[in-house]
Structure formats: structure tokens, C-alpha cells
C-alpha positions in Angstrom: 96.9 111.3 71.0 93.2 111.7 71.7 91.7 110.6 74.9 88.1 110.3 75.8 87.1 109.8 79.6 83.6 108.7 80.5 81.9 109.1 83.8 78.2 108.8 84.9 77.8 111.8 86.9 80.1 114.8 87.9 78.7 116.5 91.0 80.7 115.5 94.0 82.0 112.0 95.4 85.0 109.9 95.2 85.1 109.4 91.3 84.6 113.1 90.9 87.4 113.9 93.4 89.8 111.7 91.4 88.8 113.5 88.3 89.2 117.0 89.9 92.7 115.9 91.2 94.0 114.4 87.9 92.4 115.8 84.8 94.1 119.3 84.9 97.5 117.4 85.1 96.5 114.9 82.5 95.5 117.7 80.0 98.9 119.3 80.4 100.6 116.2 79.1 102.5 117.0 75.8 100.7 115.7 72.7 97.6 114.7 74.4 94.1 116.0 73.5 91.4 115.3 76.2 87.6 115.1 76.1 85.4 114.2 79.1 81.9 112.8 78.6 79.3 112.9 81.5 76.4 110.6 80.8 73.9 112.1 83.3 74.1 115.4 85.2 77.0 117.8 85.9 77.4 119.8 89.1 80.1 121.1 91.4 83.1 119.2 90.1 81.8 119.7 86.5 81.9 123.5 86.9 85.4 123.4 88.7 86.8 121.4 85.6 85.2 123.7 83.1 86.6 126.6 84.9 90.0 125.0 84.5 89.6 124.5 80.7 88.8 120.8 80.6 86.6 120.1 77.5 83.5 118.3 78.7 80.2 117.4 77.4 77.3 116.7 79.7 74.7 114.6 78.0 71.8 114.7 80.6 70.8 111.1 80.0 69.5 108.6 82.5 72.5 106.4 82.6 70.6 103.3 83.9 71.7 100.1 82.0 70.7 99.7 79.2 70.1 102.9 77.6 70.2 102.3 73.8 69.7 106.1 73.1 72.6 106.9 75.3 74.8 104.3 73.6 74.1 105.8 70.0 74.8 109.2 71.4 78.3 108.2 72.9 79.0 106.3 69.7 78.4 109.5 67.6 80.6 111.6 69.9 83.3 109.2 69.6 83.0 108.7 65.9 83.4 112.6 65.6 86.3 113.0 68.1 88.3 110.1 66.7 90.0 109.0 70.1 93.0 106.7 70.3 91.8 105.8 73.9 88.5 105.6 75.6 88.7 105.2 79.4 85.4 104.7 81.1 84.9 104.8 84.9 82.0 103.2 87.0 79.4 100.6 86.1 77.1 102.7 83.8 80.0 104.5 82.1 81.8 101.2 81.7 78.7 99.4 80.1 77.8 102.1 77.7 81.3 103.5 77.0 83.1 100.3 76.4 80.3 99.0 74.1 80.2 102.3 72.2 84.0 102.2 71.9 84.1 98.8 70.6 81.4 99.7 68.0 83.6 102.5 66.9 86.8 100.5 66.5 88.8 102.6 69.1 92.3 101.2 69.3 92.5 101.1 73.1 89.5 100.5 75.5 89.9 100.7 79.3 87.3 100.2 81.9 87.6 101.1 85.6 85.9 99.6 88.5 85.6 102.3 91.2 84.1 100.1 94.1 83.4 96.8 95.2 80.4 95.5 92.9 77.4 93.6 94.5 76.2 91.8 91.4 73.9 88.9 91.3 74.3 86.4 88.5 72.6 88.1 85.7 74.7 91.3 86.2 77.9 89.1 86.6 77.1 87.8 83.0 76.4 91.2 81.7 79.7 92.8 83.0 81.7 89.7 81.9 80.3 90.2 78.4 81.2 94.0 78.5 84.7 93.6 80.0 85.6 91.1 77.3 85.4 94.0 74.8 87.8 96.1 76.9 91.7 95.8 76.5 92.1 95.7 80.3 90.4 96.7 83.5 91.7 99.2 86.1 90.7 98.6 89.7 91.3 101.0 92.4 92.7 98.5 95.0 93.7 94.9 95.4 90.4 94.2 97.3 88.3 95.5 94.3 90.6 93.3 92.0 90.0 90.2 94.0 86.3 90.9 94.1 85.7 91.2 90.3 87.9 88.2 89.7 86.2 86.1 92.1 82.8 87.1 90.6 84.1 85.9 87.4 83.6 89.2 85.5 87.1 89.5 84.2 90.3 87.4 84.1 92.9 88.0 86.7 95.6 88.9 84.1 93.4 91.4 82.7 93.1 93.5 85.8 95.6 96.4 86.7 95.5 98.1 90.2 95.9 101.9 90.1 95.3 103.6 93.5 93.4 106.8 93.3 95.4 110.0 93.3 95.1 113.0 95.8 95.9 116.6 95.3 97.8 118.5 98.0 97.7 121.9 99.6 100.3 123.1 97.3 98.1 122.2 94.4 95.3 124.5 95.9 97.6 127.4 96.6 99.0 127.0 92.9 95.6 127.1 91.5 94.8 130.3 93.5 97.8 132.0 92.3 97.1 131.0 88.8 93.5 132.4 89.0 94.9 135.6 90.5 97.9 136.2 88.1 96.0 138.4 85.7 94.3 140.3 88.5 97.1 142.5 89.6 99.6 142.4 92.6 96.8 143.1 95.3 95.0 139.8 94.4 98.3 137.7 94.2 99.1 139.0 97.7 95.6 137.7 98.8 96.6 134.3 97.6 99.9 134.4 99.3 98.1 135.4 102.6 95.9 132.4 102.2 98.8 130.1 101.9 100.3 131.5 105.1 97.0 130.7 106.8 97.3 127.1 105.6 100.9 126.7 106.7 100.4 128.3 110.2 96.9 127.8 111.3 96.2 128.6 115.1 94.6 125.3 115.4 97.5 123.5 114.0 99.7 125.3 116.4 97.6 124.2 119.2 97.6 120.6 118.1 101.3 120.6 117.9 102.2 122.4 121.0 99.5 121.7 123.6 99.2 118.6 125.7 96.7 119.1 128.4 93.6 117.1 129.3 91.3 120.0 128.9 92.6 121.1 125.4 90.1 120.8 122.5 90.2 117.7 120.3 88.6 117.7 116.7 87.7 114.5 114.9 86.9 115.0 111.0 85.3 112.8 108.3 84.8 113.7 104.8 82.2 111.8 102.5 79.0 111.8 100.8 76.1 111.5 103.2 74.6 108.0 102.1 74.0 105.1 104.4 77.0 103.1 103.3 79.2 105.6 105.0 77.9 104.5 108.3 77.6 108.0 109.9 74.7 106.8 112.1 77.0 104.5 113.9 79.8 107.2 114.1 77.4 109.5 115.8 76.2 107.0 118.3 79.8 106.1 119.2 80.8 109.8 119.3 77.9 110.4 121.7 79.3 107.8 124.2 82.7 109.3 123.9 81.4 112.7 124.8 79.6 111.2 127.9 82.7 109.2 128.8 84.8 112.4 128.8 82.7 114.9 130.5 84.3 118.4 130.5 86.6 117.7 127.8 86.1 119.9 124.6 85.5 117.2 121.9 84.3 118.0 118.4 83.3 116.1 115.2 83.2 117.8 111.9 81.4 116.0 109.0 82.4 117.4 105.7 80.2 116.6 102.7 76.5 116.5 101.5 74.1 114.1 100.2 70.6 112.5 100.6 71.1 111.6 104.3 71.7 115.2 105.5 68.3 115.8 107.0 68.5 112.4 108.8 71.8 113.3 110.2 70.6 116.6 111.3 67.6 114.9 113.1 70.1 112.4 114.7 72.4 115.0 116.1 69.5 116.9 117.5 68.2 113.7 119.0 71.4 112.8 120.7 71.8 116.4 121.9 75.2 116.8 120.0 74.5 120.3 118.5 77.4 121.7 120.5 79.9 119.0 119.6 79.0 118.1 116.0 79.0 120.1 112.9 77.8 119.2 109.4 80.0 121.5 107.4 78.6 120.8 103.9 80.3 120.3 100.6 83.7 122.0 100.5 85.8 122.2 97.3 88.8 122.7 99.4 89.1 120.4 102.3 92.6 121.2 103.3 91.9 123.9 105.8 89.5 121.5 107.7 92.0 118.6 107.7 94.8 121.0 108.9 92.6 122.1 111.9 91.7 118.6 112.9 93.5 116.1 115.2 92.3 112.6 113.8 90.4 111.4 110.8 87.7 108.7 110.9 86.6 106.4 108.1 83.7 104.2 109.4 82.3 103.1 106.1 80.5 99.8 105.5 82.1 99.3 102.3 85.1 100.9 100.7 86.8 100.1 97.4 89.5 102.5 98.3 89.4 105.9 99.8 90.5 109.3 98.5 89.4 110.9 101.7 91.7 108.8 103.8 94.7 109.4 101.5 94.0 113.1 101.9 93.8 112.9 105.6 97.2 111.0 105.6 98.7 113.7 103.3 97.7 116.3 105.9 99.5 114.3 108.6 96.3 112.9 110.4 96.1 109.7 112.3 93.2 107.8 111.1 90.4 105.4 112.4 89.8 103.2 109.4 87.2 100.6 108.6 88.5 97.0 108.0 86.5 96.4 104.9 87.5 96.6 101.4 90.5 98.5 100.1 90.6 101.0 102.8 93.4 99.2 105.0 95.4 99.0 101.7 95.9 102.9 101.8 97.3 102.7 105.4 99.9 100.3 103.9 102.5 99.5 106.5 102.6 102.9 108.1 100.9 102.0 111.3 99.2 105.3 111.2 95.7 104.2 111.9 93.5 102.0 113.9 91.3 99.4 112.0 88.0 99.0 113.3 84.8 96.7 112.7 82.3 99.4 111.2 79.4 97.3 112.7 80.8 97.9 116.2 79.9 101.3 117.8 82.2 100.2 120.9 85.2 99.6 118.6 84.7 103.0 116.9 84.4 104.6 120.3 87.4 102.9 121.7 89.6 103.9 118.7 88.6 107.5 119.2 89.3 107.3 122.9 92.8 105.8 122.1 93.7 108.9 120.0 92.1 111.1 122.6 94.4 109.6 125.2 97.7 110.0 123.2 100.0 112.9 123.8 100.6 115.4 121.1 104.1 114.0 120.5 102.8 110.6 119.9 100.0 111.8 117.5 102.6 114.0 115.7 104.8 110.8 115.1 101.8 108.8 113.8 101.0 111.7 111.5 104.5 112.0 110.1 104.3 108.3 109.2 100.9 108.9 107.5 102.3 111.8 105.3 105.3 109.6 104.2 102.9 106.8 103.3 100.6 109.1 101.3 103.4 110.0 98.9 102.5 106.8 97.1 99.1 108.5 96.0 100.7 111.6 94.3 99.0 112.9 91.1 102.4 112.7 89.4 102.6 109.0 90.1 99.0 108.5 88.9 99.5 110.3 85.6 102.8 108.6 84.8 101.0 105.2 85.2 98.0 106.3 83.0 100.4 107.8 80.3 102.2 104.5 80.3 98.8 102.7 79.5 97.6 105.2 77.0 100.9 104.9 75.1 100.6 101.2 74.7 98.3 99.5 72.0 99.0 96.1 73.3 98.8 94.4 76.7 102.5 94.1 77.7 102.0 95.6 81.1 103.1 94.7 84.4 100.7 92.8 86.7 100.1 95.8 89.0 100.8 99.4 88.2 101.0 102.5 90.3 101.9 102.4 94.0 103.3 99.0 95.0 101.0 96.7 96.9 101.7 95.3 100.2 100.8 92.1 102.1 97.6 92.4 104.1 
């Protein structure tokens, strides 16, 4: 079976993280030949996937809809490769990929909505027309499904919910051992020592053993630095938290990068938070930072789902989570997080204070519930679901695939 995956960009972000987590495992499936097409530019994740042997083709086009030269290019690649399945992800990739696949008579065509679209009437019509050419549409949460159905872009029975997968610390260590296996015993020992650091970090030990009012407390968030992630309000709330807890060692680590980095630097300086807030930058491996934190914060103004939240839960962190979109679905019924109105700095601050006031044992119990809930988002479950889709040429699929939904 030949499968073509199509995305718009491949630098860093939510979609990129999903591909980084899942494509190496997908490629290992017996009898499956994979090809990844990137419409625009590559970047960090493209380099990572290429290093792992994922066949990818970076086209370098402007993916803005419509680009008819891009459409012809994709059609040519599809015709040459001859896939059984084309699976596109994201607006631009869906528009060009689904259309090109339909032109090329691909047996199974899948589109995927990766967020909550905000389309006016013209674009609703455009995507309704495009999605009619697909066999079905994947959405990454029930919230995204409700949105695209309410917009009239696709019929409800044609939508399948598949939650994004997350990797694990074991996956990272396995990758390191794989990379070192041909480099001699000394390099392999380096990887094993790194695993020990992950399993027994000093900060994790402090987090689990101390319960004093003057012990340090680390909040962490991981995201792309764009306005929709609401980092300005998070900084304002954190500033008030620091002022209300004079003498307490409270820190905020923001992991990621993006166009708002300079503005965030300015805001941190203006609030005089330089001793409390660190912009860590993009990290290919976020697990050490999650392991050394005490709580995770997701204050986004909009979230179709959240890989970052699921990763934090996998690391055993209690979370402060925006009420909007599909983010609450990731928490499920685990009671491992506090839901906040992202427009309210006081709610963000109060939630952070709540975790700050908990005992270590209480936070540890919450973290155990988070880790248990996060098992729903394993790469194995995700790949099993995709393979069940790819192996079918008709539409006899269950109404919801992947992790079981829950009542909000």
C-alpha cells in the first residue's frame, strides 16, 4: 500500500509535532510505502524526519489558496508515485491535496481539519466543495467536528474524530540508542546515562519530596509564539502571582519560538520578570523541561486540541487549561487540571495560586491521574486507527475513531 501525506509547512508547531511523533512509526508498518509532500517550506521537523529516513519532498511553493501551479505540481507527483491513499492535513494542504488526488483518481482521499476554522460564507462554500471530493474528514477533537459541521462544510456522518498522538520519554531514549548503536559502546553508554538523568532528575526529586513554602515552583508552557496562544495575559497573571507571593521562588519557562518572541522579551523586561521568566526557545526534546516542572499552563484563546497538553499529562503534570475548543477533551474525566477563561487574567492567576498552595502529595496524586488519562493518546493507538482507515476503500467506519469521547 502506498500512502501520500500532504502538509503545508514543516518547521515547528502542532501539526509538525504530530508528524514527528507518528510518521516514523507509520513508516514501519508492514507493506506500507510512505511519501510526505510539504507544499511550502521545511525546517526543524523536516530535518528531523529526513534524518529518520522519512521520504519527503519540499516543494517551496506559496500554499495560499488557490495556487494552480502548486495544484499541477502535486498532481504530477501523485501520478508518478501512484498512491492508494492521499491524506492531507490543514486548510491549504486539504484544498490542493484533495483536489489533486481527485483529479488523479486516488482510491482513498482523506482530509484533516487541524484546528477550529473561522471561515466566512465564501470560504465555507469553497471547503464544502473541496470536502465533497474526499472520502471522509478527520478532525482532531469533538469541538472541531462540531464546528465544521455547524459551518455546513461537511456532513456529520462523514467526519471521524482522531485525537493527536504524543510520543514519550521512552521514544526519545530509544531514538538516542538507535542513533548511537553503530558508534561503539562508549556512545551507547552516553545514551544510557541520559536516560538515567530523565528518570532521576534532581528537580523531579525535589518536586516529589519537599513540601515547604519556600521551595521553588516551576510553571511551564510549550507553544508557538503567536497572539492566539495568549502569552501576554499569562505574563500579566504571572506578574501578579509573583507580587502576591513575595519571597517565594516562582518561575515560568516558556518553550517555543515564533514571530512574537521580540514582543514577549519586551513584555518580560517591562514587567521586570527577568529573574522569574525564561524564554527557552524551540526544543526538539521537551521531556526534560516537563520533568523538571511542577505544573503546566495552556492559556490559548483557541485550541482545536493540544499536543502540548497531552505531553504535559504524559509527564505527570497537573495543568491549567483554557476552556475553549477541544482542550478540555484532552483532560477528559481525569480531574487533573483547572479550566480557566483565557480572557481573565485573574482566573489564570487564581489557578496558578491554587497549584502553588497544594501539597506535594496532592500534586503528585493529580499527576498520576493525568498520566493515566494520557494513555489514550499513545502513538500505537493513533497508528492502529490510521491503518484501519487506510486499509478500507469504502466508508464502513465507526462514527468516532481513536480514543473514546466523553461528555463535556
